[in-house]
N, C-alpha and C positions, 0 to 999 in steps of 0.2 A: 296488280292485285289490290284488293280493298285495303283501307286504312287499318282495319282490324288485323290482329296477328293471325287469326284463323283464315284458312282458305275456304271460301264460300263455294260450295258445289251444288249444282242443280241436276237432277236425274230425270231423263225422259225415256220411258220404256212402256210399251203397251201391256206388259206383264206385271200384274200386281205383286207377284212373288219376287220378281227381279227387283222391282222398286224397293220392296221391303228389305230384301237381303242386302242389296247394295247400300242402302241407307245405313243399315246396322253395321255393315263391314267398315264403311268409310268413317263413321262416327266413333269407331273404336280408337281412332287416332285423335288425340286432343288438339291437334293442329288443323283439323278439318271440321267444318260445320255444313251439313246438308240443309240448305235454306229453302229447298222446294223440290217437289216431285210432280210429274205430270204424265198422263197416259199417251199423249201425242204432241207433235210440234205446235199445232195451233193453240192448244191450251197452254203449253209452255211459254210460247211467245207472249201471250196475253198476260200471264203471271209475271214474267220477267220485265215487261214494259211497265207494269203497275208497281211491282215491289222492288225493282232494282235488278241490275245485272250481276250474275255470279262471276267468280274468278275462273271457274271451270264448268263446262257443260258435259255431262256424260249422256251420250245419245245413242239410242238404238235406231238403226237406219231402215229396218224392215218393219214398218208400222202402217196401220190403216189411216184413212182420212187425208194424209199428206205424204208426199214423196220426201223421204229424209234428205236426199241429195238436193232437191230444190230448196228445202228449208235451210240447209247448210250454206248453199250459195247465197241465198238471200241474207242470211245472218252475217256471213263474212263480208258481204258488200256493204251492209248498213251498220253493223255493230260487231266488228271482229273480236272474237274472244276464243280462248283455248277450248277445243272440243276433243273429247276422248270418245271414240266410237266403240260401242258395245255390240259385237256382231257374233252371229252363230258360225260354227266351223263347218260350213257347207260351201260348195262351189258357187252357188248363187250369192251366199253371204260374202264370199271372198271378192267377187266382182263388184258388188255394191260398195263394199268397204274400200276398195281401191279407188272407186269413183269419189268416195267421201274424202279420202286422203288427198286426192288431186284437187278437190274443192277447198281444202284448207284445214281438215282435221289434223291434229298433231300426233295422235297415238291410237292404238287399237287394244281393246280388251276383248278376248274371245270368250264365248260361252257355249257349252254343249246343248244338244236338244234334250238329253236326259241327265238326271243326276245334277240338275242345275244348282240347287241350293247348296249341296255339299261341295260342289266344285268352286263356287264363289267364295265360300268360307275358307276353303283350303288355299285359295289364292289371295288371301287378305293382304299379305305383305306386298305382293306385286301390284295389286289394285291401288293400295295407298301410295306406293312409290310412283306409279304412273300418274295419278291425279296430282301429286305434289310436283312432279316434273312438268306436267302440263301447265300448272299455275305459273311456272317461271318461264314458259315458252315465249319466244319472240315471234308473235303471230304476224308481225309486219314483214318478216322475211319470207312468209308463205305467199305474199302477193306477187303476182306476175310482174316482171320488170316492164316499165313503160317504154323503155328504149332498148336498142340492141345491147347485149351484154358486152362488157369491156373485153371479154375473152375473144370475141370475134374480131375486134380491132387489132388485138395483139397477137393474132394467130401466126403472123409471119415474122415475129420478133427473132433476132439472131440468137444463137446459142451462146450464153455467156462464156468467155474464155476461161474463167476460173473453174468451170465444172465440165471440162472436156472429158469425153468418155475414156476410161482406162481400156487397154487392149483386151482385157478379159471380158469386158462387156459385150464384145462382138464375137465371142467364140460360141455363143448359143443364142437362141431366141430370147427376146426381151419379154417381160411379163409385167402386168400392172395388177396390183391387189388393192381393193377398196373395201372399207368397212364403215357402216353407219347404223343408226338406230332411229330414235324419235326425230321425225322430220326428214328422214333419209329417203323416203320414196319420192318426194317432190324434188329433193336435192339431186338425187341420182338421175332423174329424168332430165332436169335442166342441164346437167353435165353431158349426158350421153347424146342428146339431140344435137349438140354442137360438134360432135366428133366425126371424122371421116372413117370409112370402112377399112382403111389401110392401117389403122392403129394396132399396136401389139395386143395380144389377147388379154382380156380383163377378167379377173376372178372377183366376185362380189359376195360379201356377206352383209345382208340386211336383216336385222332382227325382225322376224316375221313368223307367224304360226304356220303349221301344216295347212295345205290346200291353198294358201295364199300366194306362195312364190311362183307357182306355175302361171297363174293368172297375171301376176305382176310382170313376169318375164314376157308373156305374150303381149301385154299392153305396151311395154317398152319396144318390143320388136317391131310393132306397127308404127312407131314414131321415129325410129332411128335408122341411120344408114348402116349401122353395125347390126350383126345378127345376134339377137339376145334370146337366151332360153334357159330354162332350169337345168342345172347340172345333173349329169348321170355319172355313176361311178365308172372311171376309166376314160372319160371324155378327154380328147386332146385339146389343149388350150392353144389355139393358133391365131394369127393376126386376123382382125375383123370380127372376132367372136367374143361375146360377153357371156360368161357362165355365172348364174346366180345360185347360191347354195340353197338346197331345198329346206323349207321350214321343218324343224324337228330333227335335222341331221347335220353333223359337222362336215365341212369340206376342207381338204388339205391339198396342197400342191406336191407333186412328186416329179422327178426328172428321169427321163429315159433317153440316154444319149444326149442329143442336142435339143430334144423336145420336152415339153411339159404336158403333164396329164393331171387330172384331179381325181382324188379319192373321196368318195362320199360314204360316210360311216356313221353308225349309231355310236352312242357313248353318253356318259353323264354330262350334264350341263357344265359349262366352264364360265365362270363369272355370272352364274345364274342364266346363261343363255346356251341354246342349241338351235341353230348354229352359233358359234362364237367367232368373233373377229380375231381374237388372240390365237385361236387354233389355226386359222388361215395364215395370218401374218407370220407366226413362228415357223410354219412349214415353208413359207416363201423365203424367209431368212436363211433357212438351212439348205434349201436345194437351189435357190436362184441367186442369193446374195446380191452382188452389185449389178446383176442383170435385171433387177426389179425396181419398180416404182411403187411405193406404198402411200396410200391416201386415206386419211381418217376424216370423216365428215360428221355432221351433227348427230347428237345422240346423248341420252342420259347414261350415267354410270361411268365406268372406266374400261369397259371391254375394248380391247384393241390397243390400249396405250402401251402396255409392256411389249406386246407383239411388234408394234411399230418401232419401239426402241431396239428390239432385236434386229429388225430389218436395217435400221440406221447403223447399228454397230457392225452389221455384216457388209456394209458398203452400199446398201441400196439408197436411192434418192427418196426422200420422204416429205410429205406435205400434210399439214393440218388446216382445217377450215377455221377461219377467224370467228371471233365472238359475234360481231355485228351481223354476219350473214347466217349464223347458225340458229336453228329453231331452239335447240337446247345445247348450250355450250358445256357439255359434260365430258364426253369422250375426247374431243379435240383438246380441251383444257388440260385434262390429265396427261395426254401425250406431250403437250408443250411443256408442262411442269417437269416431266422426266427428261427433257432434252431430246425427245425422239424426232422432232420435226426440223428438217433443214429449212423449210419455208412455211410461213403462215399466210394463207391467201384467202381472199373473199371468194365465195362460191363462183362468181362470174369470171374469176381469173383461173379457175382450175382447168377448164378445157384447154386453154392456151398452153398451160404448163404441161399438160398431157401430150399435146401435139408436139411441143418442143422436145419432150423426152423421146417421142417416137421417131423424130428426125435425126437424133444423135447417132 
C-alpha cells in the first residue's frame, strides 16, 4: 500500500455511468481515494505509468480496444497489484471473470445489466469492504510456484501415531469440507489438481455469485482427476466427487445411514454470505463429527471460523491456511484465534494433509 493512509484506487470501465457511480461510492469512505479513472486498459496503463501505481485496480474485463485478460496477465507479470474485477452477471461474464481470477485478480464485484446505478449504490458497504480487503492482499501468493509444491514430496508421509483414527471414524464414509473466499478460486485449484480420484468426497463453499459457480466447477473438472461439479439438492457425496455450493444458495450436509448427501437451500445470508461456509461446516459437525476433515482457506471476514470450531469440538480434524500463503488472511486468522484449527499449513502442504487423512 502507498505511504498515505488512504487506499489509492483506480477504476477502469468503458461505461461512464459505472465509472462515475463507482468513484462516488468508493469515496464515501474516508479511507479510500480514487486517483484515476479510464475507459479502457490502454489508457489506464498510460495514466498509471505516468502518474504512479494505485493500491487497488477496479477493472471491467469486457471492454473494447483491449482484451482485459491479456491486460491483466501483462500487469501481473510486469507490475503485480491487487485487482478487483467488475463483471456482469452473465454466463459470458462468468467465464471471463474466472479467467481473470486465474490470471491473478483477487476479488469479484458483480453488476447487473439493468438498474446498474441503484444496484451499485445499494452495495456500497460490500464494494468498500472488497476494495479495502484487496488493498491488503498478498498478491505474491497468486504467482504460480516455480518448483513442485512441497505437498507432492510429502504425499507418502506416514500417519502420525498421535492422531490414529478412532473406531467411530470407520463406521461410515469420510467427508472433507472446505471453505474459502477472496483468493480462494486459485487456492482451491492448486489443491485439487494435486489430489487423486480416490479421495473422500469433498464439499466446497467458495463465496461466489450466481452463474459463476457452474463455470468454476466445469473449469476445475477439466483440470483435476477428481470429478468436480456444482451441487444439486440431494446429491450423494461419494469418494472422488467434489461438490461446489451454487452461488446464491446455502449447502448443508446430511447423513442417511452410512452415506452423506447435500441439501441445497434458499435462505437469508449468514455472515453476509450465501452460500456461507459456517452453514456447511456446522452441518458437517452435526452429522459427520469425527468422520470429517475441515479446511478453511484464504478469504476476508470471519465466515467459517465458528463453524470450523464446531467441527473441531465435534472431533473432526481441522486445518487452517497460514498467513504467508493466503491472499487475504481473514477467515483462517479468525479460525486460528478461536482455537478451531488442529494444524496451520501453507497452501502447498494442504494436498498432502488431505491424502494423509484419506489413507487413515
